[in-house]
TIDREN-568683 format. One record per atom (N, C-alpha, C, O): y, x, z; residue in three letters. Coordinates in steps of 0.1 Angstrom, whole numbers, plus 5000, padded with zeros to 4 digits. Atoms other than C-alpha are relative to their C-alpha. Layout:
BEGIN
YXZAla
...
END
This chain:
BEGIN
501949985000Met
819277190565Met
500049955009Met
500750015018Met
500450044993Ala
818176980587Ala
498550055008Ala
497649985003Ala
501349984995Thr
814777140611Thr
499449935007Thr
499749975018Thr
500450084992Gln
812776890627Gln
498850025006Gln
497950034997Gln
501749984994Leu
809376960652Leu
499749824997Leu
500649754994Leu
500650135006Asp
807476630644Asp
499549955019Asp
499150045027Asp
500150104992Tyr
806976340673Tyr
498550095008Tyr
498450125020Tyr
501250004992Tyr
802976470678Tyr
500350195008Tyr
499850265018Tyr
500349834988Glu
804076860688Glu
501149955009Glu
500649975020Glu
499650004993Ile
806976740705Ile
499249935018Ile
499549975030Ile
500250074990Leu
804876510729Leu
498150135000Leu
497150105006Leu
500949895000Glu
802276830724Glu
498449985000Glu
497650035007Glu
501250075003Val
799276640711Val
499550034986Val
500450084979Val
500749995013Thr
797076660678Thr
500449874991Thr
500649774997Thr
499350155004Arg
798276380649Arg
498449895003Arg
498449775001Arg
501150134999Thr
794276210657Thr
500050005014Thr
498949975018Thr
500450034990Val
794776200693Val
499949845004Val
500249764995Val
500550125003Ser
793775890706Ser
501349945011Ser
502350005015Ser
498450044990Ala
796175640730Ala
500250045010Ala
501350065015Ala
499449984985Asp
795075730764Asp
500250175002Asp
500850225012Asp
499649835000Glu
795276130757Glu
502050004995Glu
502850084997Glu
498949975008Leu
798476050740Leu
500949945015Leu
501950015019Leu
498950004988Lys
800175870773Lys
499950085008Lys
500850155012Lys
499949814992Lys
798676130794Lys
500850115001Lys
501250185010Lys
498949885003Ser
800676390776Ser
500749965001Ser
501450065006Ser
498350045001Tyr
803876200776Tyr
499949975016Tyr
500950035022Tyr
499550034990Arg
803476070812Arg
500450185008Arg
501650215012Arg
500149854996Lys
802776480824Lys
501650024996Lys
502350075004Lys
499149865009Leu
805776620799Leu
501349865009Leu
502149935015Leu
499350074995Ala
807976290814Ala
500650035013Ala
501750045016Ala
499949954986Met
807476400848Met
500550155002Met
501450185010Met
499349874997Lys
807976780844Lys
501849984996Lys
502750045001Lys
498549995009Tyr
811476680823Tyr
500849905006Tyr
502049885002Tyr
499350105000His
812576400841His
501550015007His
501750125012His
498849924994Pro
816376410855Pro
500149995013Pro
500850075019Pro
500450004985Asp
815476330889Asp
499450125005Asp
499650135017Asp
500749924997Arg
813376630889Arg
500650124995Arg
499950224996Arg
499049885006Asn
816276870871Asn
501549965001Asn
502349944992Asn
498250084998Pro
819676750885Pro
500950074994Pro
500950194997Pro
499349915011Gly
822276870859Gly
499950074991Gly
500850134983Gly
499949875013Asp
820477050837Asp
500049894985Asp
499449784984Asp
499950105013Glu
821276900801Glu
499050004992Glu
498549904986Glu
500950015007Gln
818977040786Gln
497949975002Gln
497049994995Gln
501350074995Ala
815776910806Ala
500749844991Ala
500249774982Ala
500350195006Glu
817476530799Glu
500250014989Glu
499749924983Glu
500050065015Ala
818376590763Ala
498250024995Ala
497949984984Ala
501749945002Lys
813876720763Lys
499449865004Lys
498549814998Lys
500950114993Phe
813076400788Phe
500649884990Phe
499949794988Phe
499650165011Lys
815276130760Lys
499350034985Lys
498949954977Lys
501650035015Glu
812976290730Glu
499049995006Glu
498249915001Glu
502050114994Ile
809676220749Ile
500249924997Ile
499449914988Ile
499850114996Asn
810975900750Asn
499949964986Asn
499349874981Asn
499650125015Gln
811975840716Gln
498450054996Gln
497849954992Gln
501049985007Ala
808376040703Ala
499349945003Ala
498749894994Ala
501050144994Tyr
806375770727Tyr
500549904995Tyr
499849834988Tyr
499650155004Asp
808175500720Asp
499449974985Asp
498849864984Asp
500849995017Val
806775570678Val
498950004998Val
498249944990Val
501849995003Leu
803475660686Leu
499249955004Leu
498249944997Leu
500550044996Lys
802375470711Lys
500049844995Lys
499549755003Lys
499950155006Asp
802975120689Asp
499250054988Asp
499550144981Asp
500749965012Glu
800175130663Glu
500850024985Glu
500550124977Glu
499150035013Gln
802875010633Gln
500650104996Gln
500650154985Gln
499149905003Lys
805175270640Lys
499750134999Lys
500350244995Lys
500349864999Arg
802975500645Arg
499250054985Arg
498950174981Arg
501450015018Ala
800675450608Ala
501550004993Ala
501350054981Ala
498949975007Ala
804375450596Ala
500750144999Ala
500950184988Ala
499749864999Tyr
805675800607Tyr
498650094994Tyr
498850184986Tyr
500749905007Asp
802575960596Asp
499849954986Asp
499350044979Asp
500050005014Arg
802775810563Arg
501650044994Arg
501950084983Arg
498749945008Phe
806475900557Phe
501150085010Phe
502350115009Phe
499149944992Gly
807476080584Gly
501550005011Gly
501849895016Gly
498650074993His
811076100604His
500749964990His
501849964995His
499650075008Ala
812275930572Ala
500149845002Ala
501149774998Ala
500450164997Ala
810875580582Ala
500749955016Ala
500349875024Ala
499750084988Phe
813175590610Phe
501750074997Phe
502350085007Phe
498649965001Glu
816775730597Glu
501049894996Glu
502249914995Glu
499250125003Gly
818075380589Gly
501049955009Gly
501949875005Gly
499250044987Gly
819575350624Gly
499749935008Gly
500449855015Gly
500150034985Gly
817475270649Gly
498550045005Gly
497549975008Gly
501049914997Gly
815075560655Gly
499950055016Gly
499550165021Gly
499649954984Gly
815875570693Gly
499049905008Gly
498449805004Gly
500650064991Pro
814175480722Pro
500249864999Pro
501449844996Pro
500250174998Gly
813775090724Gly
500949954990Gly
501149834991Gly
499850125006Gly
815675010695Gly
499850044984Gly
500650034975Gly
500450015017Phe
813275090661Phe
499949924994Phe
499349824997Phe
500250125013Asp
813474920632Asp
499650104989Asp
499450224990Asp
501049945012Phe
812074980593Phe
501249984994Phe
501149904985Phe
499049975010Asn
815675040580Asn
499850054993Asn
500150014982Asn
500049835005Gly
814575390569Gly
499549994986Gly
499550094979Gly
500550005007Phe
812875190542Phe
500149914989Phe
499449824984Phe
498950125008Gly
815475020521Gly
500249895001Gly
499949804993Gly
499750154994Gly
816474750542Gly
498949914998Gly
499049805004Gly
500950095000Gly
813074590531Gly
498949945012Gly
497949875010Gly
500950034985Gly
811674550568Gly
498950024999Gly
498550094991Gly
501649955002Leu
808074540576Leu
499050004990Leu
498150074988Leu
500550005015Gly
807074410544Gly
500250104992Gly
499250144986Gly
499949895009Asp
808374670526Asp
499250124999Asp
499050194990Asp
500549864995Ile
806674940546Ile
498549964993Ile
498050044985Ile
501650035005Phe
802874740536Phe
500150054983Phe
499350124976Phe
500249965014Glu
803874750502Glu
499950134995Glu
499250174985Glu
499949825001Gln
804575120502Gln
498750084999Gln
498350174991Gln
500949944997Met
801475170521Met
498749964993Met
497750034992Met
501150045007Phe
799274940499Phe
500049994987Phe
499049964980Phe
499150065014Gly
801574900467Gly
499050014986Gly
499349954975Gly
501350045012Asp
798074970442Asp
499849845002Asp
500049754995Asp
501450094995Met
796274720459Met
500749834999Met
500249734995Met
499750124995Met
798674450469Met
501749984992Met
502749934998Met
498550005003Gly
801874470447Gly
501050114997Gly
501550124986Gly
499449854994Gly
803674790458Gly
501449955002Gly
501749845004Gly
498750064996Arg
807074780465Arg
501449974992Arg
501950064985Arg
498950055012Arg
810074610447Arg
500650124997Arg
501150215004Arg
498749905011Gly
811874810424Gly
499050134997Gly
499150214987Gly
501449865007Gly
808775090422Gly
500950065004Gly
500450085015Gly
499649855001Arg
811275360425Arg
499550105012Arg
499150075024Arg
500549844992Ala
810375720440Ala
500750005009Ala
501949985006Ala
498649974990Arg
812375770472Arg
500250174997Arg
501150214990Arg
499649885002Thr
812176130470Thr
498950074988Thr
498050004982Thr
501049865006Gly
810276440452Gly
498950015007Gly
498949945017Gly
501149964994Asn
807176560463Asn
500150115016Asn
500750225016Asn
500349914990Asp
806776740494Asp
499250074998Asp
498150054992Asp
501149915004Ile
805577060497Ile
499650125010Ile
500550125018Ile
500349984988Gln
803877290522Gln
499850164997Gln
499350194987Gln
500349844997Thr
803677700531Thr
499950025013Thr
500049945022Thr
500749954989His
802677890555His
500650125005His
501050204997His
498849894994Val
804578150578Val
498850095009Val
498150005014Val
500649964987Thr
802278390604Thr
501450145001Thr
501950224993Thr
498849964994Ile
804878530631Ile
499350105013Ile
498250055017Ile
500449964988Thr
804178780662Thr
500449945011Thr
501549895012Thr
499350074989Leu
804078660695Leu
501350065008Leu
501849985016Leu
498749964997Glu
807178870704Glu
500949934991Glu
501949904997Glu
499450115005Glu
808678650675Glu
499749895005Glu
500949855008Glu
500450094996Ala
807378360687Ala
500949975014Ala
501749885017Ala
499250014985Phe
808778430724Phe
501850004995Phe
502749914998Phe
498550055002Ser
812378480709Ser
500549964990Ser
501650004989Ser
499450075013Gly
812878290676Gly
500050114996Gly
499950225001Gly
499749895007Val
813178440648Val
500549934985Val
500349814983Val
499650075014Lys
814478360611Lys
499050074987Lys
498950194986Lys
501449965011Lys
811678410581Lys
500749974988Lys
501449884989Lys
499450075016Asp
812778390543Asp
498549954994Asp
497650034998Asp
501350035006Val
809578240525Val
500249954988Val
500949864984Val
500050065018Lys
808778220488Lys
499149874997Lys
497949865000Lys
501350115002Val
807477870475Val
500649994986Val
501750024981Val
499250015017Ile
807177800439Ile
499949865002Ile
498949815007Ile
499950175003Thr
808277430433Thr
500850014990Thr
501350114985Thr
499450065013Arg
809977220406Arg
501349955009Arg
501449885019Arg
498849974993Val
813677270410Val
500949904986Val
500249874977Val
499850065011Ala
815877070385Ala
500550104988Ala
501150214991Ala
499949915011Cys
816377220350Cys
501250024996Cys
501949934992Cys
498950005001Glu
819377420346Glu
500949934989Glu
502049894989Glu
499650025014Ser
819377340305Ser
500749885002Ser
501849864997Ser
499650135002Cys
819676980313Cys
500849925007Cys
501149805004Cys
499850034987His
821076950345His
499649915005His
500249815009His
501250145000Gly
817976760353Gly
499949854998Gly
499349785006Gly
500150095007Thr
818576470330Thr
498950014994Thr
498349914991Thr
501250045012Gly
815776540308Gly
500650054986Gly
499850114979Gly
500050045011Ser
817476530276Ser
501350124994Ser
502150195001Ser
499049905003Asn
819576760254Asn
501549965000Asn
502550024998Asn
498450055006Asp
822476540250Asp
500549965018Asp
501449885019Asp
499850014984Gly
822676530293Gly
499949895002Gly
498949844997Gly
500450104993Ala
822976200311Ala
500249894985Ala
499449824981Ala
500150095016Ala
824176020274Ala
499050014996Ala
498749904992Ala
501650005005Gly
820676110264Gly
499349915004Gly
498249894998Gly
501450054994Val
818875880286Val
500549855001Val
501749825000Val
500250165003Asp
818675510285Asp
498949975015Asp
498650055023Asp
500950084992Val
816475290307Val
499149954994Val
499349884984Val
501250005004Cys
813275240302Cys
499949824995Cys
500149735003Cys
500350135003Pro
812674910281Pro
498549925002Pro
498349805002Pro
501250104993Ser
809174830293Ser
500149965017Ser
499949855022Ser
500150064983Cys
809774850333Cys
501549955001Cys
501749875010Cys
498850054992His
813774770334His
500350135006His
501350125013His
499449884987Gly
814275100353Gly
498950025010Gly
498650135015Gly
501150004990Ala
811475010377Ala
499150105003Ala
498850145014Ala
500749904992Gly
809275270370Gly
498849964999Gly
498050044993Gly
501150084997Lys
806475040376Lys
499549874991Lys
500449794987Lys
499850125006Val
805074760358Val
498449905007Val
497249935009Val
501250074993Arg
802774490373Arg
499049864991Arg
499649774985Arg
500650105003Ala
799874260362Ala
499149985004Ala
498450075010Ala
500450144993Gln
798173940371Gln
498050045002Gln
497350014992Gln
501349995000Gln
794474020380Gln
499449915011Gln
499349965023Gln
500650054993Gly
792773740395Gly
501149935008Gly
502149885003Gly
499050084987Phe
794573610428Phe
501050135001Phe
502150105007Phe
499149884994Phe
796374000431Phe
500850024988Phe
500450014976Phe
499349935011Val
798974130412Val
500850175003Val
501850205009Val
500049914998Val
798774450408Val
501250124993Val
501450144981Val
499049865005Glu
801174750401Glu
499950164999Glu
500050235008Glu
499749895002Arg
801275060386Arg
501150094989Arg
501950034982Arg
499149895004Pro
803175380371Pro
500249904984Pro
499249874977Pro
499950015016Cys
805075250334Cys
499350104993Cys
499450224997Cys
500849925009Pro
802875400309Pro
500850064989Pro
500550154982Pro
498749975007Thr
806275400289Thr
500650135001Thr
500450234995Thr
499549834995Cys
808375670308Cys
499350065014Cys
500050125023Cys
500649984988His
805675720336His
500550045014His
500350145022His
499549994987Gly
807475640363Gly
500650015006Gly
500749995018Gly
498049955000Ser
810975740357Ser
500949915001Ser
501749905010Ser
499250104997Gly
812475440349Gly
500650004989Gly
501049904984Gly
499049975011Lys
814175620319Lys
499150064990Lys
498050124991Lys
499949935012Thr
814075720285Thr
500450054993Thr
501349984988Thr
499449875006Val
815076030267Val
500350024986Val
499449964981Val
499950055015Lys
815976040232Lys
499750114991Lys
498850114982Lys
500549875003Asp
816076390224Asp
499550105015Asp
500450145023Asp
500449934988Pro
814076590251Pro
500750135004Pro
501550144995Pro
499549874994Cys
815376940266Cys
499050084998Cys
498050075004Cys
501149925005Lys
813577170250Lys
499850125014Lys
498850205013Lys
500449914986Ser
813577390285Ser
499049935009Ser
498150005013Ser
500750054990Cys
811877110308Cys
499049894989Cys
497949854992Cys
501250115011His
810276880275His
500749865006His
500149765002His
499450144996Gly
812176580292Gly
499849955017Gly
500249875025Gly
500649994986Ala
810576660324Ala
501449975009Ala
501449865015Ala
499150004995Gly
814076720341Gly
499650085011Gly
500250095022Gly
499949894986Thr
812776970362Thr
499150124994Thr
498850114982Thr
500349935009Val
810977280354Val
499150125017Val
499350115029Val
501149974982Glu
808377490382Glu
501150215001Glu
501450304992Glu
498949875002Lys
810677820395Lys
499350075018Lys
498650015025Lys
500949974985Glu
809678060430Glu
501850005005Glu
502750054998Glu
499349984996Arg
812278020451Arg
499950065016Arg
498850055021Arg
499749954986Thr
813478190487Thr
500849925009Thr
502149915008Thr
499450094991Val
814077940517Val
499550065014Val
498450085020Val
499949914978Gly
815578080557Gly
499449905003Gly
499649784998Gly
500350124987Val
813477910583Val
500150085007Val
499950205006Val
499349954984Gln
814877950617Gln
499049915007Gln
498849795005Gln
501250014995Ile
811677980641Ile
500749975011Ile
501750045012Ile
499449994991Pro
812777860674Pro
499250045012Pro
498149995013Pro
500749984990Ala
811878020705Ala
499349915005Ala
499549795003Ala
500950074997Gly
809177910723Gly
498849924990Gly
497949854995Gly
500850055009Ile
807177800692Ile
498750015000Ile
498350134999Ile
500949974997Glu
803777720697Glu
498850014985Glu
499049964975Glu
500650005011Asp
800477830674Asp
500149894994Asp
500249795001Asp
500450155003Gly
800077540650Gly
501349944998Gly
501349834993Gly
498750105001Thr
803477420649Thr
500249994986Thr
499850084979Thr
499350025013Arg
805077270616Arg
501049935000Arg
501249835006Arg
498650004997Ile
808477280610Ile
500349934983Ile
499849974972Ile
500050065012Arg
809977020584Arg
501650054994Arg
502650035001Arg
498150005006Leu
813477120561Leu
499849894991Leu
499149884981Leu
499550105010Ser
814776820549Ser
500650054988Ser
501650124989Ser
499050005014Gly
815676840508Gly
499350134997Gly
499750164986Gly
500149925007Glu
813877150503Glu
498750024993Glu
498250134991Glu
501650005007Gly
810377030486Gly
500949984986Gly
502149984984Gly
499750015015Glu
810376970446Glu
501049874998Glu
501049755003Glu
498650105004Ala
813376790431Ala
499249874991Ala
498149884987Ala
500350135010Gly
812776460412Gly
501249974989Gly
502350014990Gly
498850065009Gln
814576310382Gln
500349905007Gln
499649815010Gln
499350094995Gly
817276140397Gly
499549965014Gly
499749855020Gly
500250054985Val
816176100428Val
500150175015Val
499950295012Val
499649924986Pro
816876330463Pro
498650084999Pro
497750034992Pro
500749895004Ala
814676640464Ala
498749945012Ala
499049845018Ala
501150044990Gly
810976600489Gly
500550125015Gly
501650165017Gly
500049914986Asp
810676820522Asp
499450114998Asp
498550094990Asp
501049904998Leu
809077170530Leu
499849955012Leu
500549905021Leu
500949984984Tyr
806677180558Tyr
499550145000Tyr
498550174994Tyr
500349854995Val
806377530569Val
498650005015Val
498749935026Val
501349964995Gln
802977620588Gln
500550125008Gln
500750225001Gln
499549904993Ile
804077850616Ile
498450075009Ile
498250015019Ile
501049914993Ser
800578120629Ser
500250025012Ser
500749935019Ser
499149944984Val
801478310661Val
498850074998Val
497950004998Val
500749915002Ser
799078640655Ser
499850045013Ser
500850045020Ser
500149984989Glu
797478730686Glu
500450155002Glu
500850234993Glu
499349925000His
798479000706His
499250115008His
498450065016His
500649894994Ser
797079350719Ser
500050005017Ser
499050045024Ser
500149984983Ile
798279330759Ile
500149845003Ile
499149805009Ile
499950145002Phe
799278950757Phe
498949894998Phe
498249874988Phe
500450175004Gln
797778610761Gln
501049905005Gln
501849925015Gln
499050114999Arg
799678320760Arg
499549865002Arg
499049814993Arg
500650114999Asp
798777980776Asp
501249934999Asp
501949975008Asp
499250094998Gly
801577710769Gly
501350105003Gly
501650184994Gly
499249964997Ala
804577850788Ala
499950135008Ala
500950185011Ala
500949904989Asn
802578140811Asn
499650094991Asn
499050054981Asn
500849905008Val
801478460796Val
499050105013Val
499250115025Val
501049954991Tyr
798678650811Tyr
499650154996Tyr
499050154986Tyr
500749815001Cys
797779080810Cys
499250015013Cys
499349985025Cys
501149944994Arg
794979210819Arg
499950145004Arg
499850234995Arg
499849874998Val
795179510840Val
499050055004Val
498349975011Val
501349864995Pro
792579840848Pro
500450035012Pro
501550085013Pro
499549904987Leu
792779970882Leu
498850095006Leu
497650055006Leu
501349885001Arg
790680260890Arg
499749965020Arg
500649935028Arg
500650054991Met
788380190921Met
501150035013Met
501749955019Met
499149924992Gly
790480410944Gly
501649955002Gly
502349985012Gly
499150025000Gln
793480250935Gln
500249865007Gln
501149845014Gln
500050094996Ala
792379910942Ala
499650015016Ala
500149935024Ala
500449964981Ala
790880030981Ala
501549975002Ala
502149875004Ala
499149904993Leu
793580240988Leu
501549884997Leu
502349905006Leu
499250065004Gly
796279970973Gly
501050134991Gly
500750254991Gly
499249915006Thr
799580100949Thr
500549904995Thr
500149784993Thr
499250105012Glu
802079970929Glu
500350074986Glu
500650194984Glu
500549975017Ile
801679980889Ile
501449934995Ile
502149855002Ile
499150045010Glu
804279900862Glu
499449944990Glu
498750014983Glu
500150085014Val
803679630836Val
501049954992Val
502149904996Val
499250075009Pro
804979530803Pro
500249885002Pro
499349815007Pro
500050124999Val
806879210801Val
500649964986Val
501450034981Val
499850055014Ile
806978980766Ile
501450034995Ile
501450064983Ile
498049984999Asp
811179040767Asp
499850144994Asp
500450144984Asp
499749945004Gly
810579380760Gly
500250145014Gly
499950265013Gly
500049944990Asn
811379490796Asn
498650055010Asn
497550075004Asn
501249944992Arg
808879620825Arg
500349935015Arg
501449905017Arg
500150034985Ala
808279500862Ala
498850095007Ala
497850165002Ala
500649914990Lys
806879660892Lys
499249895003Lys
499749784999Lys
500950064992Val
803779500909Val
499350025015Val
498349955016Val
500749984987Lys
802579590944Lys
498649915000Lys
498549795001Lys
501849994998Ile
798579590945Ile
499850015013Ile
500350115018Ile
500349994986Pro
797479550979Pro
498850055005Pro
497850034998Pro
501449844994Ala
794779800998Ala
499149834997Ala
499649724999Ala
501050125002Gly
791379560988Gly
500049924993Gly
499449814995Gly
499950115010Thr
792279420958Thr
498650004993Thr
498050104992Thr
501350025004Gln
789079240942Gln
500350004987Gln
501449974983Gln
499950045011Thr
788379230908Thr
500149834997Thr
499549755004Thr
499850095002Gly
789678920891Gly
501249905007Gly
501549785005Gly
498850054996Glu
792578860911Glu
501249974997Glu
501550074991Glu
499350065009His
795478690899His
501950055009His
502249995019His
498450014996Phe
799778830906Phe
500749964994Phe
500950024984Phe
499250065005Arg
802178600899Arg
501450044997Arg
502050075007Arg
498849955003Leu
805678710880Leu
500849894997Leu
500949884985Leu
499850065004Arg
807678390881Arg
501050044992Arg
501350164992Arg
499150005009Gly
810178350856Gly
499850144984Gly
500450144974Gly
500749915012Lys
808278670831Lys
499349954990Lys
498750034983Lys
501150035008Gly
806578400811Gly
500949974987Gly
502050024984Gly
499750025013Phe
807078280777Phe
501249914998Phe
501749855008Phe
498750134997Ser
810078060767Ser
499749934995Ser
499049934985Ser
500250145005Val
810177700766Val
501149954989Val
502349954990Val
499150075011Leu
811277530732Leu
501249955005Leu
501149855012Leu
499250145001Arg
814577390734Arg
500650005016Arg
501349915022Arg
499549924986Ser
815377560767Ser
500150155003Ser
499350234998Ser
499949884999Ser
816777860782Ser
498850045011Ser
498650165012Ser
501149944991Ala
813777870809Ala
498650014996Ala
497949964987Ala
501649945011Arg
810578060806Arg
499149985013Arg
499449945024Arg
501350104998Gly
807177980818Gly
500250185014Gly
501250255016Gly
500249894992Asp
805478290846Asp
498850144992Asp
498250104982Asp
500849945001Met
803378560840Met
499250065010Met
499650095021Met
501149994986Tyr
800078640860Tyr
499550124994Tyr
499150114983Tyr
500549914994Ile
798978970865Ile
498150025000Ile
497950065011Ile
501449944999Gln
794679030861Gln
499450105002Gln
499350184994Gln
500449865000Val
793079290880Val
498549994996Val
497649914999Val
501549955005Thr
790079440863Thr
499950165009Thr
500450265006Thr
500349844993Val
788679730890Val
498550064992Val
497350024992Val
500749915006Glu
787179990871Glu
498950045008Glu
499050005020Glu
501449974998Thr
783580150878Thr
500450144996Thr
500650144984Thr
499949895006Pro
784180550874Pro
498650014990Pro
497549984994Pro
500949885008Gln
782080720847Gln
500250104997Gln
501450144995Gln
500049845003His
780981070840His
500650085013His
501450175010His
500049914989Leu
781381220873Leu
499950125001Leu
498750164999Leu
500749894996Asn
781581530880Asn
499550025013Asn
499449935020Asn
501049984988Lys
779581720909Lys
500649975015Lys
500049925025Lys
499650074991Arg
782081660932Arg
500449875007Arg
500449825018Arg
499450204988Gln
783481300933Gln
497949954997Gln
497449865004Gln
501150084992Arg
779881220932Arg
499150025016Arg
498349945021Arg
500050004988Glu
779281380965Glu
501149935006Glu
500949865016Glu
499150104990Leu
782481230976Leu
499749895000Leu
500249825009Leu
500050145001Leu
781180900963Leu
498749965013Leu
498749875021Leu
501350014992Glu
777680960982Glu
500549985013Glu
500249895021Glu
499650044984Glu
779581051013Glu
500549895005Glu
500249845016Glu
499350124996Phe
781680751011Phe
498849865001Phe
498849765008Phe
501150105001Glu
778680541005Glu
499349985011Glu
499149875016Glu
501350004988Lys
776380661033Lys
501249955009Lys
500949855016Lys
499450044987Glu
779680621057Glu
499849864996Glu
498949805003Glu
500050135002Ala
780080281044Ala
499049925011Ala
499149885022Ala
500950074998Gly
776780151046Gly
500049875001Gly
500749834992Gly
500150164995Glu
776279771061Glu
501349985005Glu
501549895014Glu
498950044994Asn
779379751070Asn
501249884995Asn
502149894987Asn
499150155009Val
781079391064Val
501349995002Val
501949894999Val
498050035003Lys
784879451068Lys
500150074988Lys
500950074978Lys
499849885020Gly
784179721039Gly
500049944991Gly
500849934982Gly
500250085016Ser
782779511014Ser
499249845006Ser
498149795006Ser
500150174992Pro
782679171031Pro
499349914989Pro
498449844993Pro
501050105015Glu
781178980994Glu
498650045000Glu
497649975002Glu
501549915000His
778479260991His
499549965015His
498349925016His
501550034988Ser
777279191029Ser
499849875004Ser
498949845012Ser
500250135002Gly
777578851025Gly
499249944992Gly
498949834995Gly
500650085007Phe
775578770996Phe
498550085005Phe
497550015005Phe
501349954992Phe
772679011012Phe
499949945011Phe
498849945016Phe
500450034985Ala
772978871044Ala
499449854993Ala
498549805001Ala
500150125003Arg
772578521023Arg
498350004994Arg
497549914995Arg
501549995008Val
769278651005Val
499350055010Val
498150045006Val
500950004986Arg
767678751039Arg
499749885003Arg
498649845006Arg
500550144988Asp
768078401053Asp
499449944989Asp
498749854992Asp
501050075013Phe
766678291013Phe
498449995005Phe
497649895007Phe
501649944998Phe
763378501021Phe
499749955012Phe
498549925011Phe
500250024984Glu
763278411059Glu
499549854999Glu
498649785003Glu
500450204998Asn
763278051051Asn
498849954987Asn
498649844983Asn
501350005008Lys
760378071027Lys
498950035004Lys
497849995000Lys
501449944994Ser
758078261049Ser
499549915009Ser
498549945015Ser
END
């Protein structure tokens, strides 16, 4: 079973991205994973090739249109790599065949008229931030159509012997009709597009060859996956009569975390400090997304909003052993519900501090600017 991330996800863009934004994202990623900047890193080199392959397809309007319509199947004929794109994935018919598939009902359709695969299906999985960090295998239940066990997918009580080529379309599954200057191609009314007729329909599937059934599919979710990513499981979609099964698309949602916030490969953690800790300096212990702990030294005089960086303690990078960074954002809390002694100490401190610029530089600087403002007004 092949698990493939689509080209938009590789380039970290949405499917509606403009050409300029696509180029901008590509340049950023190509610079990050360029072999010259990552000497000896085979994973970075593989990622660099993957980025170039994705951009080679999406930067070209025709290739992008084909990819949007058919996905990776458009390039599985042996030319989908960087600089070697071709259209063999459409059955060898070339560019003309692509447009016949995309606009078949209007312009005559693909020659032969056979369905390529069964229908694709889509499902949704929600995972925790920890699971997105480490990767996880999830079993998902999907209701889909599978090959009928009674007739082995033939649709006939007599098996393959009871299936004949449709006399109306001669197995094509479609018929053509001339309408003025155009040739219109539509599903064959006799066989309903299957290209076959059944003399004695199977009692279980009524000749369809497939039945509806709930299945459990294992989905391997890689470490570092982003919220909103869509994973394709080839051949896990609906079965088709006489054609390969379609694909299963799994939409990944990552739930919010009570402690950490993620931004790409970086992780942010907001840590409250007591006023005394911030003023005097301290050492705190903070949790890390991998389940460990890290110590952070807080210098004296730390202000609200200051950040402290922990290198390599951030999120997993997709398809890499590297990790981003973790940032501790400090919030200095004002004490509430003071007892008598605490109030006396703070009043004494405030009296002693007065207008000391060194003790409260931002406070003193602000009110100095206020004085200048009013003096200039007078």
